[in-house]
C-alpha positions as CSV (number, residue, x, y, z in Angstrom):
1,M,0.5,-0.3,-0.1
2,I,1.1,2.9,-0.6
3,T,-0.4,4.6,2.7
4,T,-0.6,2.9,6.1
5,A,-3.9,1.4,7.5
6,T,-4.0,4.7,9.9
7,E,-3.5,7.2,7.1
8,A,-6.3,5.6,4.7
9,I,-8.6,5.7,7.7
10,S,-7.9,9.5,8.6
11,E,-8.3,10.7,5.1
12,L,-11.5,8.5,5.0
13,S,-12.7,10.1,7.9
14,Q,-12.6,13.5,6.8
15,G,-14.8,13.3,4.0
16,M,-17.2,10.3,5.6
17,M,-18.6,9.1,8.7
18,L,-17.0,5.4,9.0
19,K,-18.8,3.4,11.9
20,A,-17.7,0.0,13.3
21,G,-17.7,-2.3,10.9
22,T,-17.3,0.0,7.8
23,I,-15.5,-2.4,5.7
24,I,-12.4,-0.7,3.5
25,A,-11.5,-1.9,0.5
26,T,-8.2,-0.7,-0.6
27,G,-7.4,-2.8,-3.8
28,T,-4.2,-5.3,-5.1
29,P,-1.6,-5.9,-2.1
30,G,1.9,-5.6,-3.0
31,G,3.3,-9.3,-4.6
32,V,0.6,-10.4,-6.5
33,A,-0.2,-10.6,-10.0
34,M,2.6,-8.8,-11.9
35,G,4.7,-9.1,-9.2
36,M,5.0,-12.6,-9.1
37,K,7.8,-14.7,-10.7
38,P,6.5,-15.5,-12.9
39,P,3.9,-13.1,-13.2
40,K,0.4,-14.9,-12.9
41,Y,-2.9,-12.9,-14.5
42,L,-6.5,-14.1,-14.0
43,K,-8.2,-16.0,-16.8
44,R,-11.4,-16.9,-18.6
45,G,-13.0,-19.2,-15.9
46,D,-11.0,-18.0,-12.4
47,E,-13.5,-17.4,-9.7
48,I,-13.0,-14.8,-7.5
49,R,-14.6,-15.2,-3.9
50,C,-15.0,-12.5,-1.4
51,E,-16.2,-13.7,1.7
52,I,-17.6,-12.1,5.4
53,Q,-17.6,-14.6,8.2
54,G,-21.5,-14.5,9.0
55,I,-22.7,-11.5,6.1
56,G,-22.4,-13.8,3.0
57,S,-20.0,-13.9,0.5
58,L,-19.5,-12.8,-3.4
59,V,-18.4,-14.4,-6.3
60,N,-17.4,-12.7,-10.0
61,R,-16.2,-15.7,-12.8
62,V,-13.9,-13.8,-15.2
63,G,-15.7,-14.6,-18.4
């Protein structure tokens, strides 16, 4: 990340109210995709799953 989690929370809280349970998505972490050796990218048929325990999951398939 370019900033720390503390800096991101500080910046976001200046423009919106952050409440308990607010999810802050920061994007792709370093060391994945083109940062891997060899680089690894999503391809047709891959599945991306984001799950939050007790809430549910969101699944997307690359088409």
